[in-house]
LUMVEXDO-86205 format. One record per residue (C-alpha): z, y, x. Coordinates in steps of 0.001 Angstrom, whole numbers, padded with zeros to 6 digits, always signed. Layout:
<sites>
ZYX
...
</sites>
This chain:
<sites>
+063500+037590+041600
+061669+040776+040684
+064692+042860+041608
+064880+041178+045031
+061238+041984+045723
+061818+045594+044748
+064749+045873+047156
+062753+044329+050002
+059831+046663+049322
+062176+049674+049282
+063677+048690+052620
+060204+048215+054149
+059100+051612+052856
+062206+053263+054369
+061592+051557+057703
+057951+052651+057729
+058910+056220+056799
+061626+056324+059467
+059274+055041+062116
+056676+057570+061079
+059152+060456+061289
+060349+059251+064710
+056795+059119+066109
+056029+062556+064665
+059153+064078+066268
+058373+062480+069626
+054787+063698+069464
+055908+067266+068667
+058511+067218+071478
+056007+065910+074030
+053484+068500+072888
+056043+071288+073266
+056981+070084+076742
+053355+069868+077715
+052743+073369+076386
+055646+074942+078273
+055210+072973+081506
+052632+075390+083002
+055086+078280+082514
+058018+076581+084300
+056555+077412+087690
+055971+081005+086601
+059608+081334+085485
+060859+079906+088774
+058613+082266+090738
+059850+085191+088629
+063488+084281+089297
+062776+084005+093044
+061044+087414+092967
+063997+088992+091160
+066346+087539+093783
+064250+089024+096595
+064151+092432+094882
+067929+092344+094409
+068406+091541+098096
+066109+094410+099070
+067927+096870+096799
+071390+095680+097878
+070993+094320+101401
+073812+092503+103137
+074802+094286+106368
+073763+092460+109510
+076475+092402+112177
+075290+091731+115721
+078104+091942+118293
+077088+092579+121878
+077321+089235+123733
+078689+091037+126805
+082419+091856+126704
+084046+094213+129189
+087780+093778+129804
+088969+096999+131387
+092616+096200+131996
+095169+093412+131595
+098830+094311+131811
+101997+092335+131277
+104290+094094+128803
+108027+093908+128312
+108365+095962+125181
+111285+095464+122864
+110046+096458+119412
+113067+097363+117322
+111712+099105+114206
+108572+099315+112109
+107619+101914+109510
+105024+101390+106785
+103887+104796+105546
+101480+105984+102852
+099923+109439+103096
+097468+111211+100784
+095088+113646+102503
+092566+116005+100946
+089714+117372+103071
+087535+119997+101415
+084757+122405+102365
+083010+125010+100255
+086031+125982+098199
+085966+128746+095654
+084116+129669+092514
+080918+127896+093564
+082561+124675+094726
+080890+122798+091870
+077547+123528+093540
+078276+123819+097269
+081648+122123+097703
+082447+118733+099173
+085873+117109+098871
+087415+113798+099894
+090726+112511+098574
+091893+109820+100978
+094870+107464+100654
+096022+106249+104056
+098360+103321+104681
+099656+103090+108215
+102120+101369+110512
+104342+102928+113162
+106250+100671+115589
+108826+101947+118069
+111194+100432+120588
+112257+100281+124239
+110011+099597+127214
+112142+097153+129226
+109859+097574+132250
+111373+101014+132767
+114887+099646+133326
+115817+099868+137017
+118562+097894+138841
+120583+101104+139061
+120612+101299+135257
+122976+098300+135101
+126378+098297+136780
+129587+096316+136330
+132922+098082+136797
+136331+096603+135912
+134713+093895+133772
+132781+096527+131833
+128971+096428+131853
+127438+099896+131786
+123841+100044+130620
+121470+102998+130664
+118380+102383+128529
+115112+104307+128719
+114453+106521+125704
+112818+104918+122690
+109114+105520+122259
+106341+104826+119774
+104277+101794+120740
+101872+101624+117784
+100698+104196+115273
+097621+103135+113357
+095943+103038+109966
+095679+099808+108025
+091976+099780+107169
+092431+097003+104615
+094826+099145+102561
+093413+102636+103214
+090651+103905+100938
+088818+106930+099552
+090385+107569+096157
+087958+110257+095050
+084843+112034+096325
+083380+115183+094789
+080137+116620+096152
+078444+119741+094773
+075155+119372+092978
+073384+121517+095592
+075100+120043+098647
+074514+116867+100624
+077565+114647+101154
+079112+115223+104587
+079876+111850+106268
+082283+113469+108754
+084777+114395+106024
+086024+110817+105626
+086383+110478+109410
+088392+113696+109511
+090509+112492+106583
+091290+109230+108381
+092251+111009+111599
+094434+113464+109715
+096127+110660+107759
+096913+108792+110981
+098404+111932+112536
+100434+112677+109411
+101766+109123+109244
+103060+109377+112811
+104491+112827+112095
+106305+111539+108996
+107853+108651+110944
+109019+110964+113734
+110502+113440+111262
+112359+110599+109560
+114021+109703+112878
+112190+106544+113865
+113011+107057+117574
+116730+107483+116900
+116786+104341+114795
+114750+102459+117393
+117274+103426+120102
+120229+102372+117948
+118589+099059+117044
+117835+098375+120705
+121452+098941+121685
+122656+096645+118887
+120249+093899+119934
+121052+094154+123645
+124777+094319+122946
+124572+090897+121274
+122383+089663+124113
+124803+090743+126871
+127868+089412+125052
+126119+086051+124697
+125830+086084+128506
+129598+086492+128831
+129953+090287+129121
+132602+091070+126530
+132658+094832+127186
+129328+096636+127113
+128891+100400+127090
+125544+102144+126710
+125266+105407+128600
+122993+108317+127775
</sites>
């Protein structure tokens, strides 16, 4: 009987102690929350201020297109594009070369990626350029020409920029580098024979086209 009472008393003491610890923990937690609550608004305001400062230091460009659009010309085209070149060209533009370039020099190393497209302008074909003699179709095509020669701005970039410690960076150097790269890309395509290949591809394509129309013998004249 005595042992049973001791067990019951022990259990009651444990319950009372547990309840006491629980209430103490809750009281401390509520006190901590109450103590830090006034600073929550300050922290939020500080974060908002930091965001505003970051936006001021690194502003997002604002793009405002003119609502008025002028269309100067609309033309129907009959261009047969027969070849496309993708060319990469590295261009260096530098001013202030020499011994003191570290102080007065300015250099841009630009990597240009461009596209050159060539083919035949079918609008230039006249009725006299096609004639049929003895079941042979004679065709005289206009010379191949370059339709597009342009830089791919998404792939072109400034690889390196070195400006002297006593010189202000010249913004026109990158523009000059881009123009030079575009010219060099076209030059490289022409030197590689893009017009000759465009002419040959046009003849191959039109040969299949005319034979599909029933002309078994087709000769291309110069």
